[in-house]
KEKOLVEX-597390 format. One line per 4 residues: number of its first residue (from 1); their letters; for each residue x, y, z of N, C-alpha, C. Coordinates in nm, 4 decimals. Layout:
residues N
NUM = a = X:Y:Z:X:Y:Z:X:Y:Z | ...
***
This chain:
residues 124
1 = mtdn = 0.0774:-0.1379:-0.0200:-0.0192:-0.0162:-0.0230:0.0733:0.1315:0.0324 | 0.0376:0.2120:-0.0752:0.1302:0.3341:-0.0931:0.0481:0.4683:-0.0791 | 0.1073:0.5359:0.0242:0.0268:0.6596:0.0187:0.0222:0.7627:-0.0511 | -0.0623:0.8168:-0.1518:-0.0628:0.9222:-0.2538:-0.0823:1.0333:-0.2416
5 = tavk = -0.1475:1.0897:-0.0965:-0.1995:1.1905:-0.0752:-0.0858:1.3085:-0.1620 | 0.0286:1.3031:-0.1193:0.0909:1.4367:-0.1493:0.1662:1.4317:-0.2720 | 0.1835:1.3006:-0.3506:0.2169:1.3013:-0.4671:0.1305:1.3210:-0.5887 | -0.0363:1.3139:-0.5457:-0.1156:1.3011:-0.6328:-0.1795:1.4941:-0.6362
9 = ktpa = -0.2295:1.5352:-0.7635:-0.2300:1.6467:-0.8130:-0.3739:1.6528:-0.8287 | -0.4228:1.7638:-0.7104:-0.5555:1.7839:-0.6624:-0.6075:1.8754:-0.7639 | -0.7281:1.8523:-0.8265:-0.7934:1.9498:-0.9327:-0.8153:2.0876:-0.8347 | -0.7792:2.1639:-0.9290:-0.8071:2.3376:-0.8605:-0.9369:2.3384:-0.7817
13 = keep = -1.0415:2.2651:-0.8536:-1.1589:2.3061:-0.8025:-1.1902:2.2244:-0.6201 | -1.1038:2.1356:-0.6111:-1.0939:2.0856:-0.4609:-1.0236:2.1999:-0.3438 | -1.0845:2.1759:-0.2406:-1.0549:2.2527:-0.1564:-0.9116:2.1937:-0.0595 | -0.8580:2.2838:0.0219:-0.7359:2.2606:0.0812:-0.8242:2.1378:0.1826
17 = allp = -0.7228:2.0630:0.2434:-0.7558:1.9797:0.3135:-0.6626:1.9301:0.4273 | -0.6487:1.8998:0.5556:-0.5869:1.8387:0.6543:-0.5545:1.6963:0.6422 | -0.4184:1.6433:0.6340:-0.3962:1.5097:0.6285:-0.4085:1.4027:0.7623 | -0.4841:1.3514:0.7602:-0.5078:1.2635:0.8962:-0.4187:1.1844:0.9174
21 = pvdv = -0.3449:1.1970:1.0631:-0.2472:1.0602:1.0963:-0.2796:0.9223:1.0260 | -0.2501:0.8187:0.9919:-0.2802:0.6996:0.9710:-0.1591:0.6319:1.0335 | -0.2198:0.5161:1.1358:-0.1474:0.4219:1.1412:-0.1524:0.2718:1.0345 | -0.0543:0.2206:0.9873:-0.1049:0.1143:0.9160:-0.0082:-0.0001:0.9878
25 = ieds = -0.1362:-0.1393:1.0003:-0.0508:-0.2188:1.0841:-0.1047:-0.3726:0.9724 | 0.0374:-0.4262:0.9333:0.0073:-0.5576:0.8472:0.0076:-0.6950:0.9633 | -0.0652:-0.7851:0.9125:-0.0281:-0.8865:0.9613:-0.0422:-0.9988:0.8296 | -0.0805:-1.1529:0.8882:-0.1000:-1.2549:0.7645:-0.2372:-1.2283:0.7021
29 = sgit = -0.3577:-1.1757:0.7580:-0.4772:-1.2040:0.6620:-0.4870:-1.0617:0.6244 | -0.3948:-0.9698:0.6527:-0.4582:-0.8178:0.5313:-0.3549:-0.7065:0.6418 | -0.4586:-0.6055:0.6242:-0.4145:-0.4649:0.7006:-0.4866:-0.3917:0.7646 | -0.4717:-0.3223:0.9014:-0.5740:-0.2509:0.9520:-0.5432:-0.0922:0.9280
33 = lfad = -0.5994:-0.0143:0.9362:-0.5404:0.1168:0.9310:-0.6340:0.2009:1.0293 | -0.5656:0.3042:1.0993:-0.6162:0.3836:1.1963:-0.5944:0.5375:1.1889 | -0.6787:0.6106:1.1102:-0.6783:0.7205:1.0915:-0.7464:0.8040:1.2064 | -0.6605:0.9120:1.2502:-0.7049:0.9965:1.3550:-0.8032:1.1223:1.3014
37 = mpgv = -0.9731:1.1312:1.2816:-1.0127:1.2460:1.2467:-1.1357:1.2651:1.3633 | -1.0175:1.3365:1.4286:-1.1754:1.4328:1.5150:-1.2710:1.5189:1.4909 | -1.3248:1.4721:1.5606:-1.4924:1.5818:1.4709:-1.5615:1.5731:1.3506 | -1.5393:1.4452:1.3130:-1.5900:1.3967:1.1908:-1.7100:1.3116:1.2106
41 = pkdk = -1.8294:1.3353:1.1530:-1.9338:1.2693:1.2331:-1.9850:1.1603:1.1112 | -2.0128:1.0520:1.1600:-2.0436:0.9203:1.0267:-2.1118:0.9841:0.9270 | -2.2207:1.0785:0.9153:-2.2672:1.1384:0.7887:-2.1907:1.2030:0.7090 | -2.0601:1.2727:0.7829:-1.9821:1.3486:0.6866:-1.8030:1.2492:0.6921
45 = lhlh = -1.8191:1.1542:0.6639:-1.7083:1.0587:0.6858:-1.7525:1.0010:0.4808 | -1.6627:0.9784:0.4424:-1.6630:0.9369:0.2971:-1.5174:0.8490:0.2736 | -1.5728:0.7439:0.2315:-1.5095:0.6341:0.1782:-1.4987:0.6008:0.0577 | -1.3871:0.5834:-0.0287:-1.3812:0.5414:-0.1787:-1.2904:0.4359:-0.1699
49 = vead = -1.3339:0.3440:-0.2709:-1.2280:0.2235:-0.3222:-1.2679:0.2623:-0.4665 | -1.1644:0.2739:-0.5467:-1.1915:0.2860:-0.7088:-1.0714:0.2128:-0.7509 | -1.1037:0.0945:-0.8118:-1.0006:0.0077:-0.8821:-0.8800:-0.0049:-0.7422 | -0.7741:0.0234:-0.7402:-0.6607:0.0379:-0.6348:-0.6306:0.1444:-0.5887
53 = tlti = -0.7502:0.2437:-0.5723:-0.7339:0.3904:-0.4566:-0.8167:0.4104:-0.3503 | -0.7858:0.3958:-0.2550:-0.8488:0.4127:-0.1313:-0.8554:0.5846:-0.0998 | -0.9610:0.6517:-0.0867:-0.9822:0.7720:-0.0428:-1.0633:0.8031:0.0647 | -0.9624:0.8444:0.1583:-1.0713:0.8885:0.2962:-1.0662:1.0141:0.2812
57 = egei = -1.2221:1.0675:0.3458:-1.2449:1.2320:0.3362:-1.3468:1.2548:0.4495 | -1.3592:1.3074:0.5302:-1.4381:1.4003:0.6493:-1.4146:1.5022:0.6227 | -1.5294:1.5834:0.6917:-1.5684:1.7306:0.7197:-1.5817:1.7496:0.8927 | -1.5263:1.8413:0.9078:-1.5562:1.8643:1.0134:-1.6481:2.0027:1.0544
61 = dler = -1.7288:2.0275:1.1631:-1.7887:2.1749:1.1370:-1.7128:2.2757:1.2330 | -1.6695:2.3866:1.1855:-1.5847:2.4468:1.2504:-1.6593:2.5733:1.2771 | -1.7852:2.5769:1.2847:-1.8898:2.7037:1.3262:-1.8768:2.7476:1.4364 | -1.8474:2.9026:1.4878:-1.8571:2.9498:1.6362:-1.9572:2.9903:1.6636
65 = pegi = -1.9760:3.0176:1.7898:-2.0995:3.0456:1.8299:-2.1017:3.2037:1.7908 | -2.2395:3.2668:1.7661:-2.2550:3.3935:1.7033:-2.1880:3.5064:1.7906 | -2.1337:3.6149:1.7567:-2.0836:3.6766:1.8312:-1.9328:3.6659:1.9127 | -1.8888:3.5105:1.8576:-1.7282:3.5232:1.9058:-1.6497:3.5308:1.7783
69 = vash = -1.5190:3.6155:1.8378:-1.4349:3.6274:1.7156:-1.2996:3.5670:1.7632 | -1.2399:3.4469:1.7029:-1.1359:3.3802:1.7460:-1.0115:3.4698:1.6885 | -0.9439:3.5139:1.8082:-0.8023:3.5878:1.8143:-0.6728:3.4906:1.7470 | -0.7158:3.3429:1.7550:-0.6206:3.2460:1.6789:-0.6838:3.1462:1.6723
73 = ievg = -0.6534:3.0974:1.5386:-0.7153:2.9701:1.4648:-0.5872:2.8378:1.4220 | -0.5961:2.7534:1.5076:-0.5064:2.6611:1.4826:-0.5336:2.5259:1.3558 | -0.6885:2.5153:1.3420:-0.7322:2.4171:1.2665:-0.8167:2.5500:1.1861 | -0.8036:2.5466:1.0568:-0.8932:2.6343:1.0062:-0.9338:2.6099:0.8773
77 = vpry = -0.8932:2.4559:0.8749:-0.9323:2.3995:0.7173:-1.0318:2.3045:0.7877 | -1.1568:2.2899:0.7436:-1.2699:2.2104:0.8004:-1.2709:2.0518:0.7359 | -1.1928:2.0104:0.6581:-1.1639:1.9060:0.5662:-1.0387:1.7795:0.5849 | -1.0657:1.6664:0.6114:-0.9485:1.5874:0.5743:-0.9512:1.5161:0.5004
81 = rrvf = -0.8471:1.4575:0.4444:-0.8219:1.3768:0.2943:-0.7095:1.3048:0.2870 | -0.7151:1.1847:0.2460:-0.5806:1.1316:0.2430:-0.6546:1.0007:0.1274 | -0.5243:0.9664:0.0240:-0.5287:0.8928:-0.0462:-0.4513:0.7570:-0.0260 | -0.4537:0.6277:-0.0493:-0.3379:0.5731:-0.0716:-0.3612:0.4870:-0.1935
85 = tlsk = -0.2602:0.4450:-0.2478:-0.2598:0.2966:-0.3748:-0.2918:0.1873:-0.2981 | -0.3830:0.0733:-0.3174:-0.3689:-0.0216:-0.2178:-0.2907:-0.1538:-0.3070 | -0.2362:-0.2487:-0.2897:-0.1682:-0.3621:-0.3454:-0.2316:-0.4467:-0.4116 | -0.1691:-0.5177:-0.5073:-0.3013:-0.6041:-0.5468:-0.3276:-0.7310:-0.4587
89 = elds = -0.2224:-0.7073:-0.3392:-0.2647:-0.8641:-0.2831:-0.3487:-0.8309:-0.1605 | -0.4009:-0.7028:-0.1829:-0.5213:-0.6856:-0.1107:-0.6614:-0.6957:-0.1951 | -0.7667:-0.7229:-0.1167:-0.9207:-0.7454:-0.1536:-0.9723:-0.6473:-0.1440 | -0.9570:-0.5458:-0.2282:-1.0246:-0.4235:-0.2000:-1.2069:-0.4080:-0.2035
93 = tqvs = -1.2394:-0.5443:-0.2074:-1.4348:-0.5608:-0.2375:-1.4655:-0.5899:-0.1123 | -1.3430:-0.5952:0.0021:-1.4094:-0.6595:0.1435:-1.3459:-0.5418:0.2644 | -1.3242:-0.4384:0.2258:-1.3172:-0.3486:0.2895:-1.4180:-0.3110:0.3760 | -1.3482:-0.3226:0.5443:-1.5059:-0.2782:0.6332:-1.4411:-0.1655:0.7288
97 = aels = -1.5173:-0.0775:0.7971:-1.4892:0.0029:0.8223:-1.5735:0.0847:0.9750 | -1.5234:0.1054:1.0724:-1.5667:0.1375:1.2294:-1.5240:0.2617:1.2334 | -1.5693:0.3860:1.3001:-1.5625:0.4986:1.3496:-1.6053:0.4995:1.4894 | -1.5094:0.5694:1.5921:-1.5282:0.5716:1.7323:-1.4268:0.6520:1.7915
101 = qgvl = -1.5064:0.7439:1.8673:-1.4158:0.8495:1.8715:-1.3386:0.9124:1.8338 | -1.3790:0.9695:1.7066:-1.2622:1.0456:1.6064:-1.1949:0.9600:1.5672 | -1.1337:0.8301:1.5798:-1.0957:0.7179:1.5388:-1.1234:0.6396:1.4296 | -1.1229:0.6671:1.2789:-1.1351:0.5511:1.1997:-1.0790:0.4123:1.2012
105 = klsi = -1.1133:0.2993:1.1671:-1.0583:0.1917:1.1700:-1.1067:0.1115:1.0290 | -0.9846:0.1058:0.9640:-1.0603:0.0216:0.8292:-0.9471:-0.1081:0.8046 | -1.0425:-0.2596:0.7955:-0.9699:-0.3062:0.7511:-0.9757:-0.4085:0.6231 | -0.8630:-0.4482:0.5786:-0.8539:-0.4600:0.4338:-0.7947:-0.6050:0.4564
109 = pkae = -0.8702:-0.7103:0.3726:-0.7740:-0.8617:0.4097:-0.7164:-0.8699:0.2804 | -0.6384:-0.9632:0.3002:-0.5838:-1.0103:0.1737:-0.6432:-1.0849:0.0952 | -0.6056:-1.0558:-0.0679:-0.6679:-1.1235:-0.1406:-0.6698:-1.2908:-0.1225 | -0.7272:-1.3952:-0.1784:-0.7130:-1.5103:-0.1519:-0.5953:-1.5531:-0.2163
113 = haqp = -0.5598:-1.5208:-0.3488:-0.4281:-1.5677:-0.3827:-0.3262:-1.5199:-0.3250 | -0.3368:-1.4434:-0.2154:-0.1987:-1.3934:-0.1045:-0.1865:-1.4431:0.0133 | -0.2878:-1.5094:0.0578:-0.3304:-1.5953:0.1681:-0.2457:-1.6911:0.1884 | -0.1641:-1.6971:0.3129:-0.0657:-1.8217:0.3413:-0.1582:-1.9892:0.3421
117 = rkve = -0.1157:-2.0396:0.2796:-0.1742:-2.1714:0.2586:-0.0671:-2.2581:0.2968 | -0.1463:-2.3693:0.3456:-0.0462:-2.5039:0.3871:-0.0479:-2.6144:0.2360 | 0.1149:-2.6417:0.2353:0.0897:-2.7608:0.1081:0.1221:-2.8857:0.1449 | 0.0002:-2.9355:0.0853:0.0169:-3.1237:0.1192:0.1082:-3.1817:0.0880
121 = vkvm = 0.1994:-3.2412:0.1535:0.3081:-3.3176:0.1165:0.2721:-3.4548:0.0817 | 0.2862:-3.5313:-0.0272:0.2273:-3.6596:-0.0723:0.3337:-3.7321:-0.0479 | 0.3379:-3.8277:0.0008:0.4309:-3.9701:0.0346:0.4388:-4.0390:-0.0500 | 0.5435:-4.0842:-0.1673:0.5422:-4.2119:-0.3196:0.5840:-4.3229:-0.2407
***
């Protein structure tokens, strides 16, 4: 799996986005991604898998209460976006996702042909 976020050129019409920190853990059954996306509700979280590309996008509500003026803003971009290229060893049709307390967990199993398998030895 390759992170294409910084490499991919974004069309001019796209808004700037924050890069959510992502941890990728691989084991014999596949990979698990943990993306930190605080403030993103389920209805504003968008996951797209097209061919070998996984796109994670989420929007947060940065509205301030009426009459409040910020003197300093650290997070001024209300959008997260990260793009990955998936290996052919992964089964992109079996992606599962969970969102809990601002952490998105994606599980992508290895494809059948990439799964470890036991080879039977015949005695002649």
